[in-house]
N, C-alpha and C positions, 0 to 999 in steps of 0.2 A: 264069707272070708272071701273066696276068691271072687266074687264080682267087686269089690269092694276093693280090691287089690287093682283090679283090672282098670279100675274108673279111677281109679287113685296115677296108677299110671297114665293112663286117660288126659286125663287134666295135665299132667305135666310135661308130655306131647303137646299139646295144644298151646302151653303156654313153652316151651323153646319155640314151638313152630314163631307166635308172639316173639317174644323175644329176637327171633332170629328176623324176624322183619321186622321192627319196630330199626333195629340194625341198617338192614337195608337202609328203608325210607332218610336214618340220619346218611349214613353214607352219599346216601343218589341226595342228601338236602347243603349239606358238605362241600358235594358235584358242583354241584347246582352253582351256588352260591362260589366255587372258586372259579368257576367261570363265567361269572356272569363279572367279577370282579377282576380278571382278565379281558375283559373285555371291557368295560371300564379304562381303563387302563392305557389301552390298545388304543381306545379311543381319543382322549388325554391328551395320551401322546403326539397319533396323529391333529389330533385339534391345534398343540401346539407347537409341530410342525410346520402343517397348513400355512397356519399365523403370520410365524415366526416369516414363511416363504412375500407372505403375502407382506409388512413390514419392507423387506427387504423388498419386493418388487415395486412399492407403494411409497415406498425413499428414492429407490432409483428415480422412478417418473416422476416423481415430484420435484427431486433435484434439477432434473433434466428442464424441468418445465421453467425451473427457475432460471436458470443458463438463455436459457429463450427472452425470459426477462431483460435479464443483462445486458443481452448482447445484443436486444430492441433499446435497452438506453443507451449502448454505444452508439448505434446510429443513430438518435435520437440528438445526442449532444456532436455527435460530426456532423451530419445536418443541420445544425445550427450554428456549428464554430463557419462551414461553410459558406453561411447566409451573412453572419457576422463579418467574416471579412469580406465579401463583394461589397456589400453594403458600409463599411462602417471599420477606418481603415485604426484612430486610433484606439488600445484596446482598453478598460478597466474593472472595477466591484462593478458596474453600474452600467457594462454588457450583458444579454440576455442569458449570454452559457455560464458568466461569472454567479447569477440570481439561482442557476437548478435545481442546490442543491436545497433553496425553500421551499419550491413547487411540490404540488401532490398528483402524484399521476391515479390518482384512485380510482379505480371507472375504466380506469384505458385497458385493464387486463383480466380477464374472466376468472383467473387463477393468479392470486400471492399480488404481491406489491411491488415498487419498483425505488429504489433509491436511488438521484443521481446527480455525482459534485463534476466540477473540468477544476481542475491548479491549474495555470499560468506557470508554468519551468521559467518562462523568458524571466520571470520579476527574479529569481536564484539566477548563484551568482554558477559563471561556467565554471567546474574544475579547469576544462581542456586550454580557455584561454586564457594559461595561464604561460604555457608556452606559445606562440606567436607561429604561425607558417611561417616553413622559407619560402624567401621571396620576400614576407613581409617588409614595409617599411616602415624601422623599426621610432616614433616617436613625431611621426613626418605626417603633418596634413592633420587627415579626423581618426589612423592609425591611432591605438591605442598601443600604449609599451608596460606591454605583462610586467616587466620589469622591473617596475616603479608604481602606476595603479592599481592592475587589480593585485597584483602581489599585496599592495600596504594594507586596498580593501579586507580580502583574505585569513593577513596578520591582525589586523583589527575584532575581524571578525570570531578569530579562534582567543584571546583574547577579553572581549566583552562579557564572560565572568559566567556566558550561561552552559561552557564546555571545564569539563575537570580538563585544564591546561593549566599548569602553576607557576610560570613568568616568560619573560619577551622570550629567549633563548630556546624554549619547549615549541613557543607556535612558528617561531622562525624555520626553524630545525624536522616539523613538519611540512612549509610552503616548501624549502627546499627540495623537500621528499619529495614531492607531485611532481615540481619541474625536471627531477631527473628522472620521475618515471614518466616522463612523458616527454620530453625533448627524445631528439634520435639522435644522440654523441653518450659518449661512453664514463663522459668527464662529470666527473662528482664535486657538486656545490661545496659550499663549505658547512652545514649542514645535512647535506644532503645522503643521497644512496642510492648508488649506479647495482653494479648485478657482482659487481666481488665480495658489497652487503649481502644478497640476499643468498648467495652461494654457498657463504658462509656459514649457514642456521642449520636449527640440526633436520629438517623438511627444505632442503633448495627447489630454489627458483629462478629467474632469468627473472630480471626488469622491463617490464611493457615494453619500454622508448621507444610508445607512439600513445595514442590516446585513450584516454577511459569510455569502454567498451557499456561499463552498467556500476552502478553503485555498490554492488559486493565488490566491488572489482579493486577498490580504495584500502581493502582494513589486506593487502597486501602491500599497499607501502608502511614504510619505516614509517614509526610513531601513532599511524590511525586502527584503535580498539578500538573494541565493539562498542565496547559503550562512551564511544569521542562520539563513533560514527552514528549509529544508531538513541543512543541517550541509557538513564537508569531511569526508577521511580523521582527521582531527584529531578536530573539536571534531562534536559535537552539533549536533542542530535543532530546533527553537525549535518546531516543526509536531509534533512524538513529545509534549509537551505544554502542548496549545492543541487547544481545537473552535471550531468557528462550530457547533453545536448548541445548543439551550437560554439562556437567556439571565438565568434569576432567580440568577447566580453558586455555586448549591452546588456545592462539591467532593465527591464520596463517599472518604471520607478512609481509606476499610478497602480500597480500588482504586487512590486516587492516585499518582504516579509520584514517589518517593521525595525529588527533588527538589522537584515541586509544596510537597511537604508542610517542604518545608524553609523554604521564601518564606513561613509562613503566621509564623512568631518567625525571629528572629536568632540566636534563644538556642540551637537545634535544631541541632545539630552530629550529624558523622558516626555515634560511636558508641549517642548515641538514636535516629538513624535506622532501625540496625541492629535495636537490641531495636524498634523500633514493626513494624520489617516481620514480624523472627520473631511475633511476637506474632500478628496476623493470619492468619498463614501457620499458627497452632497449633489444629488440630482439636480439641484441648482447649476453644480461644474461642471453640466461635460462637456459645454464647449468647451469650457476655457482648460480642460486634461489632452483638449487640442492642440497645446502649447508644448512644445518637452522646457521647456523651463516654466510648468502652471506652479512649481512650488514658492515662489519667490513670491507671488499671489499672497500668500496663506495673514491673515491678519498679523502683525509680529516676528515676522522670517524677520530673524538678523541681515543686514544686507552682505557682513562680513563674510558669511558661508556661500558658497559658490561650486557649485557643484561644478566638476570637470560635465561639459559637452557628452565629450568622445564614449564616457562610461554610461551614459543615459538612452533609453531609448523610450518613445511610447507606443510601438506595434511590438508584437506577441509574436509567434511562432512555433512552441516547441505550446504542448498542452499532452496533460493526465489527465484523463477518462477514467472514475470509480465510478460502476454502474454494478449494483448489489439487486437480485433478486431477494422477493421475504418473501416466507409464508410458517406463520406459525412458529414454533421453534429451528424454520430449517432455516440458509439461507446460500448462495450462491453468489459472491462476484464476479467482476468481470473487472479487469483493470489495462485499457489501454492508455499505448503511448499516441498522437499523431504531429507529423509536421507538417503545420496550413502556410505554403507557401505565399508570395506580396498575393498574387491573383488568385490567392483562394485555394487553392487545390490545396487538398485535402490526402495526405499518401501516412498509410500504417506507419511506423516503428514497432513497433512490439504489442506484442497482449497476452500477457499471463491471467488464468482463470481457477480462483482457488473455493 
């Protein structure tokens, strides 16, 4: 009997030791699982952080390379403009610089591609030509009377139906306000505005009384809204037809936007504009475009439409270069404004990277 009791107790002790051992093994397994889970979480987080750092670093590296591509595009355009200026005085859509947007630069760069475009700003209406320089002889010889020709063209452009302008009074008030913004005196035009008006605004500022320096500055002028200047989904923006560069009032008829040309004379209709644009883009007419009055050679051009030659030119001096480096979904653009002298020398006026 005593032996049996001892045996039972021995069995119980063994069972307790086994249970304790199982508990210890279970705890060890649990600790192991928790440790592995922690290591996995740390590893994943480390990988995630490292990968993010890699992506940021790689993106920065790619963007830098794309900027180099865009800068190279600007240099290509500058070289082409310089060569063209030395070889060919008239400027038109048939020149090599004007065809750059159709060129393929595949293979030129081992990484990424280049999109390149040159816009002739000399084909646009010069805002600063609304006011003549001090000492100019208004209306004499070849000088343009800014109070007549340029202002009339500008007002016609505003009333073309492309912009949110209600009537002739509103168009004239914008022209008058621009003249007051640019001229050096404080004498207010009939429908214009000088510093007295701008100082009365909730956020007052002074009238420039000097040339407009950049396109966005026009938003400070009375009557010019962001919708008018830069357009909306439904309507065009005035900025596409204006330039703040140059003040001689001359517009290159060979590269001017069609709405600007239509503003020269109310008799120029859409059909005539289409013929004019087709004529100046025809390679067979390249030599004819060297004549300032080439438009008169267009088949069906009415003899009673004679554009003031003091308003026209066939040579351009100001250009906008837009160069974009692209790779996958990334892109980097560089926009440069350059002036080309009559001798063909290029002067960089401004440069912006986006």
